[in-house]
SELOTOR-111736 format. One record per atom (N, C-alpha, C): residue number from 0; residue in three letters; atom name; x, y, z. Coordinates in Angstrom, 2 decimals. Layout:
+-----+-----+----+---------+---------+---------+
!   i !  aa ! at !       u !       v !       w !
+-----+-----+----+---------+---------+---------+
! NUM ! ALA ! CA !       X !       Y !       Z !
...
+-----+-----+----+---------+---------+---------+
//
This chain:
+-----+-----+----+---------+---------+---------+
!   i !  aa ! at !       u !       v !       w !
+-----+-----+----+---------+---------+---------+
!   0 ! MET !  N !  -22.02 !  -54.52 !   69.44 !
!   0 ! MET ! CA !  -21.04 !  -55.31 !   70.15 !
!   0 ! MET !  C !  -21.73 !  -56.19 !   71.18 !
!   1 ! SER !  N !  -21.14 !  -57.33 !   71.40 !
!   1 ! SER ! CA !  -21.65 !  -58.19 !   72.45 !
!   1 ! SER !  C !  -20.51 !  -58.52 !   73.40 !
!   2 ! TRP !  N !  -20.85 !  -58.55 !   74.65 !
!   2 ! TRP ! CA !  -19.84 !  -58.80 !   75.67 !
!   2 ! TRP !  C !  -20.16 !  -60.12 !   76.37 !
!   3 ! ALA !  N !  -19.10 !  -60.85 !   76.69 !
!   3 ! ALA ! CA !  -19.27 !  -62.16 !   77.33 !
!   3 ! ALA !  C !  -19.53 !  -62.02 !   78.82 !
!   4 ! SER !  N !  -19.05 !  -60.94 !   79.41 !
!   4 ! SER ! CA !  -19.23 !  -60.75 !   80.85 !
!   4 ! SER !  C !  -19.26 !  -59.26 !   81.17 !
!   5 ! TRP !  N !  -19.58 !  -58.96 !   82.41 !
!   5 ! TRP ! CA !  -19.61 !  -57.56 !   82.86 !
!   5 ! TRP !  C !  -18.23 !  -56.93 !   82.80 !
!   6 ! SER !  N !  -17.19 !  -57.70 !   83.10 !
!   6 ! SER ! CA !  -15.84 !  -57.15 !   83.05 !
!   6 ! SER !  C !  -15.46 !  -56.77 !   81.62 !
!   7 ! ASP !  N !  -15.93 !  -57.54 !   80.62 !
!   7 ! ASP ! CA !  -15.70 !  -57.16 !   79.23 !
!   7 ! ASP !  C !  -16.46 !  -55.88 !   78.88 !
!   8 ! PHE !  N !  -17.66 !  -55.77 !   79.43 !
!   8 ! PHE ! CA !  -18.44 !  -54.56 !   79.18 !
!   8 ! PHE !  C !  -17.73 !  -53.33 !   79.73 !
!   9 ! PHE !  N !  -17.25 !  -53.42 !   80.98 !
!   9 ! PHE ! CA !  -16.58 !  -52.28 !   81.59 !
!   9 ! PHE !  C !  -15.21 !  -52.00 !   80.97 !
!  10 ! ALA !  N !  -14.57 !  -53.01 !   80.40 !
!  10 ! ALA ! CA !  -13.27 !  -52.82 !   79.75 !
!  10 ! ALA !  C !  -13.44 !  -52.15 !   78.38 !
!  11 ! MET !  N !  -14.59 !  -52.30 !   77.76 !
!  11 ! MET ! CA !  -14.91 !  -51.69 !   76.47 !
!  11 ! MET !  C !  -13.83 !  -51.95 !   75.42 !
!  12 ! GLY !  N !  -13.38 !  -53.16 !   75.34 !
!  12 ! GLY ! CA !  -12.39 !  -53.52 !   74.33 !
!  12 ! GLY !  C !  -11.04 !  -52.85 !   74.54 !
!  13 ! GLY !  N !  -10.71 !  -52.52 !   75.77 !
!  13 ! GLY ! CA !   -9.44 !  -51.87 !   76.07 !
!  13 ! GLY !  C !   -9.55 !  -50.36 !   76.19 !
!  14 ! TYR !  N !  -10.71 !  -49.80 !   75.86 !
!  14 ! TYR ! CA !  -10.91 !  -48.34 !   75.92 !
!  14 ! TYR !  C !  -11.80 !  -47.93 !   77.08 !
!  15 ! GLY !  N !  -12.01 !  -48.81 !   78.01 !
!  15 ! GLY ! CA !  -12.91 !  -48.54 !   79.13 !
!  15 ! GLY !  C !  -12.50 !  -47.33 !   79.94 !
!  16 ! PHE !  N !  -11.21 !  -47.16 !   80.18 !
!  16 ! PHE ! CA !  -10.75 !  -46.01 !   80.96 !
!  16 ! PHE !  C !  -11.18 !  -44.69 !   80.31 !
!  17 ! TYR !  N !  -11.03 !  -44.60 !   79.00 !
!  17 ! TYR ! CA !  -11.38 !  -43.38 !   78.29 !
!  17 ! TYR !  C !  -12.89 !  -43.20 !   78.20 !
!  18 ! VAL !  N !  -13.59 !  -44.29 !   77.93 !
!  18 ! VAL ! CA !  -15.06 !  -44.21 !   77.81 !
!  18 ! VAL !  C !  -15.67 !  -43.81 !   79.14 !
!  19 ! TRP !  N !  -15.36 !  -44.56 !   80.21 !
!  19 ! TRP ! CA !  -15.98 !  -44.29 !   81.50 !
!  19 ! TRP !  C !  -15.44 !  -43.00 !   82.11 !
!  20 ! GLY !  N !  -14.20 !  -42.67 !   81.81 !
!  20 ! GLY ! CA !  -13.65 !  -41.39 !   82.26 !
!  20 ! GLY !  C !  -14.38 !  -40.22 !   81.63 !
!  21 ! SER !  N !  -14.73 !  -40.35 !   80.35 !
!  21 ! SER ! CA !  -15.48 !  -39.31 !   79.66 !
!  21 ! SER !  C !  -16.87 !  -39.15 !   80.25 !
!  22 ! TYR !  N !  -17.51 !  -40.27 !   80.54 !
!  22 ! TYR ! CA !  -18.83 !  -40.20 !   81.17 !
!  22 ! TYR !  C !  -18.73 !  -39.54 !   82.55 !
!  23 ! LEU !  N !  -17.70 !  -39.86 !   83.30 !
!  23 ! LEU ! CA !  -17.52 !  -39.31 !   84.64 !
!  23 ! LEU !  C !  -17.29 !  -37.80 !   84.58 !
!  24 ! VAL !  N !  -16.44 !  -37.35 !   83.65 !
!  24 ! VAL ! CA !  -16.18 !  -35.92 !   83.50 !
!  24 ! VAL !  C !  -17.46 !  -35.19 !   83.10 !
!  25 ! ALA !  N !  -18.21 !  -35.76 !   82.16 !
!  25 ! ALA ! CA !  -19.46 !  -35.14 !   81.73 !
!  25 ! ALA !  C !  -20.46 !  -35.06 !   82.89 !
!  26 ! LEU !  N !  -20.53 !  -36.11 !   83.70 !
!  26 ! LEU ! CA !  -21.43 !  -36.12 !   84.85 !
!  26 ! LEU !  C !  -21.03 !  -35.04 !   85.86 !
!  27 ! PHE !  N !  -19.74 !  -34.91 !   86.15 !
!  27 ! PHE ! CA !  -19.28 !  -33.88 !   87.08 !
!  27 ! PHE !  C !  -19.59 !  -32.48 !   86.54 !
!  28 ! CYS !  N !  -19.44 !  -32.29 !   85.24 !
!  28 ! CYS ! CA !  -19.74 !  -30.98 !   84.64 !
!  28 ! CYS !  C !  -21.23 !  -30.66 !   84.76 !
!  29 ! MET !  N !  -22.08 !  -31.64 !   84.53 !
!  29 ! MET ! CA !  -23.53 !  -31.40 !   84.64 !
!  29 ! MET !  C !  -23.93 !  -31.11 !   86.07 !
!  30 ! ILE !  N !  -23.37 !  -31.86 !   87.02 !
!  30 ! ILE ! CA !  -23.68 !  -31.61 !   88.43 !
!  30 ! ILE !  C !  -23.17 !  -30.23 !   88.84 !
!  31 ! GLY !  N !  -21.97 !  -29.88 !   88.40 !
!  31 ! GLY ! CA !  -21.42 !  -28.56 !   88.70 !
!  31 ! GLY !  C !  -22.29 !  -27.46 !   88.14 !
!  32 ! GLU !  N !  -22.79 !  -27.64 !   86.94 !
!  32 ! GLU ! CA !  -23.66 !  -26.63 !   86.34 !
!  32 ! GLU !  C !  -24.95 !  -26.45 !   87.13 !
!  33 ! ILE !  N !  -25.52 !  -27.55 !   87.59 !
!  33 ! ILE ! CA !  -26.75 !  -27.47 !   88.39 !
!  33 ! ILE !  C !  -26.48 !  -26.74 !   89.70 !
!  34 ! VAL !  N !  -25.36 !  -27.04 !   90.34 !
!  34 ! VAL ! CA !  -25.00 !  -26.36 !   91.60 !
!  34 ! VAL !  C !  -24.80 !  -24.87 !   91.35 !
!  35 ! LEU !  N !  -24.12 !  -24.51 !   90.28 !
!  35 ! LEU ! CA !  -23.89 !  -23.10 !   89.97 !
!  35 ! LEU !  C !  -25.20 !  -22.36 !   89.69 !
!  36 ! VAL !  N !  -26.11 !  -23.02 !   88.99 !
!  36 ! VAL ! CA !  -27.40 !  -22.38 !   88.70 !
!  36 ! VAL !  C !  -28.18 !  -22.13 !   89.99 !
!  37 ! PHE !  N !  -28.21 !  -23.11 !   90.89 !
!  37 ! PHE ! CA !  -28.93 !  -22.92 !   92.15 !
!  37 ! PHE !  C !  -28.28 !  -21.84 !   93.01 !
!  38 ! ASN !  N !  -26.95 !  -21.77 !   93.03 !
!  38 ! ASN ! CA !  -26.27 !  -20.72 !   93.79 !
!  38 ! ASN !  C !  -26.56 !  -19.35 !   93.19 !
!  39 ! HIS !  N !  -26.55 !  -19.25 !   91.88 !
!  39 ! HIS ! CA !  -26.85 !  -17.98 !   91.22 !
!  39 ! HIS !  C !  -28.29 !  -17.56 !   91.50 !
!  40 ! ARG !  N !  -29.19 !  -18.52 !   91.48 !
!  40 ! ARG ! CA !  -30.61 !  -18.23 !   91.75 !
!  40 ! ARG !  C !  -30.79 !  -17.71 !   93.17 !
!  41 ! ARG !  N !  -30.11 !  -18.35 !   94.13 !
!  41 ! ARG ! CA !  -30.21 !  -17.92 !   95.53 !
!  41 ! ARG !  C !  -29.64 !  -16.51 !   95.70 !
!  42 ! THR !  N !  -28.51 !  -16.23 !   95.06 !
!  42 ! THR ! CA !  -27.92 !  -14.90 !   95.13 !
!  42 ! THR !  C !  -28.84 !  -13.86 !   94.51 !
!  43 ! LEU !  N !  -29.44 !  -14.19 !   93.39 !
!  43 ! LEU ! CA !  -30.35 !  -13.27 !   92.73 !
!  43 ! LEU !  C !  -31.56 !  -12.97 !   93.61 !
!  44 ! HIS !  N !  -32.11 !  -13.99 !   94.27 !
!  44 ! HIS ! CA !  -33.25 !  -13.77 !   95.17 !
!  44 ! HIS !  C !  -32.86 !  -12.86 !   96.33 !
!  45 ! LYS !  N !  -31.67 !  -13.03 !   96.88 !
!  45 ! LYS ! CA !  -31.21 !  -12.17 !   97.97 !
!  45 ! LYS !  C !  -31.09 !  -10.72 !   97.50 !
!  46 ! GLN !  N !  -30.51 !  -10.53 !   96.33 !
!  46 ! GLN ! CA !  -30.35 !   -9.18 !   95.80 !
!  46 ! GLN !  C !  -31.70 !   -8.52 !   95.52 !
!  47 ! LEU !  N !  -32.61 !   -9.28 !   94.96 !
!  47 ! LEU ! CA !  -33.94 !   -8.73 !   94.67 !
!  47 ! LEU !  C !  -34.70 !   -8.39 !   95.95 !
!  48 ! SER !  N !  -34.54 !   -9.20 !   96.98 !
!  48 ! SER ! CA !  -35.23 !   -8.88 !   98.23 !
!  48 ! SER !  C !  -34.63 !   -7.63 !   98.86 !
!  49 ! LEU !  N !  -33.32 !   -7.44 !   98.76 !
!  49 ! LEU ! CA !  -32.71 !   -6.21 !   99.27 !
!  49 ! LEU !  C !  -33.19 !   -4.98 !   98.51 !
!  50 ! ILE !  N !  -33.30 !   -5.11 !   97.20 !
!  50 ! ILE ! CA !  -33.80 !   -4.00 !   96.39 !
!  50 ! ILE !  C !  -35.25 !   -3.70 !   96.75 !
!  51 ! HIS !  N !  -36.05 !   -4.74 !   96.96 !
!  51 ! HIS ! CA !  -37.46 !   -4.55 !   97.31 !
!  51 ! HIS !  C !  -37.59 !   -3.86 !   98.66 !
!  52 ! LYS !  N !  -36.78 !   -4.27 !   99.64 !
!  52 ! LYS ! CA !  -36.82 !   -3.64 !  100.95 !
!  52 ! LYS !  C !  -36.40 !   -2.18 !  100.87 !
!  53 ! ALA !  N !  -35.36 !   -1.89 !  100.09 !
!  53 ! ALA ! CA !  -34.89 !   -0.51 !   99.94 !
!  53 ! ALA !  C !  -35.96 !    0.35 !   99.28 !
!  54 ! THR !  N !  -36.64 !   -0.20 !   98.29 !
!  54 ! THR ! CA !  -37.70 !    0.55 !   97.61 !
!  54 ! THR !  C !  -38.86 !    0.82 !   98.56 !
!  55 ! GLN !  N !  -39.23 !   -0.14 !   99.37 !
!  55 ! GLN ! CA !  -40.31 !    0.06 !  100.33 !
!  55 ! GLN !  C !  -39.93 !    1.12 !  101.37 !
!  56 ! GLN !  N !  -38.69 !    1.11 !  101.82 !
!  56 ! GLN ! CA !  -38.25 !    2.11 !  102.79 !
!  56 ! GLN !  C !  -38.28 !    3.50 !  102.18 !
!  57 ! GLU !  N !  -37.88 !    3.62 !  100.92 !
!  57 ! GLU ! CA !  -37.94 !    4.92 !  100.25 !
!  57 ! GLU !  C !  -39.38 !    5.40 !  100.13 !
!  58 ! GLN !  N !  -40.29 !    4.50 !   99.80 !
!  58 ! GLN ! CA !  -41.70 !    4.88 !   99.68 !
!  58 ! GLN !  C !  -42.26 !    5.29 !  101.04 !
!  59 ! ASN !  N !  -41.88 !    4.59 !  102.11 !
!  59 ! ASN ! CA !  -42.34 !    4.94 !  103.43 !
!  59 ! ASN !  C !  -41.79 !    6.30 !  103.86 !
!  60 ! ASN !  N !  -40.55 !    6.59 !  103.52 !
!  60 ! ASN ! CA !  -39.96 !    7.89 !  103.86 !
!  60 ! ASN !  C !  -40.62 !    9.01 !  103.09 !
!  61 ! GLU !  N !  -41.03 !    8.77 !  101.85 !
!  61 ! GLU ! CA !  -41.69 !    9.80 !  101.04 !
!  61 ! GLU !  C !  -43.08 !   10.09 !  101.58 !
!  62 ! THR !  N !  -43.80 !    9.09 !  102.05 !
!  62 ! THR ! CA !  -45.16 !    9.32 !  102.53 !
!  62 ! THR !  C !  -45.16 !   10.00 !  103.90 !
!  63 ! THR !  N !  -44.15 !    9.78 !  104.72 !
!  63 ! THR ! CA !  -44.11 !   10.41 !  106.04 !
!  63 ! THR !  C !  -43.54 !   11.83 !  105.97 !
!  64 ! SER !  N !  -42.83 !   12.16 !  104.90 !
!  64 ! SER ! CA !  -42.24 !   13.51 !  104.81 !
!  64 ! SER !  C !  -43.24 !   14.54 !  104.38 !
+-----+-----+----+---------+---------+---------+
//
């Protein structure tokens, strides 16, 4: 397809709302997925550090007893 102007390009032959809306929804989903992955990673690191601290405390209690 060839477009005469930028407004024709964005209109996409009358389907611009659906085309650009689909791109926008896909972009929001990808950004949301990245945010969720980083939040899950941060939570996992916190949980692992708590487990590591608890394990070290147990080892220290065993050696002093």
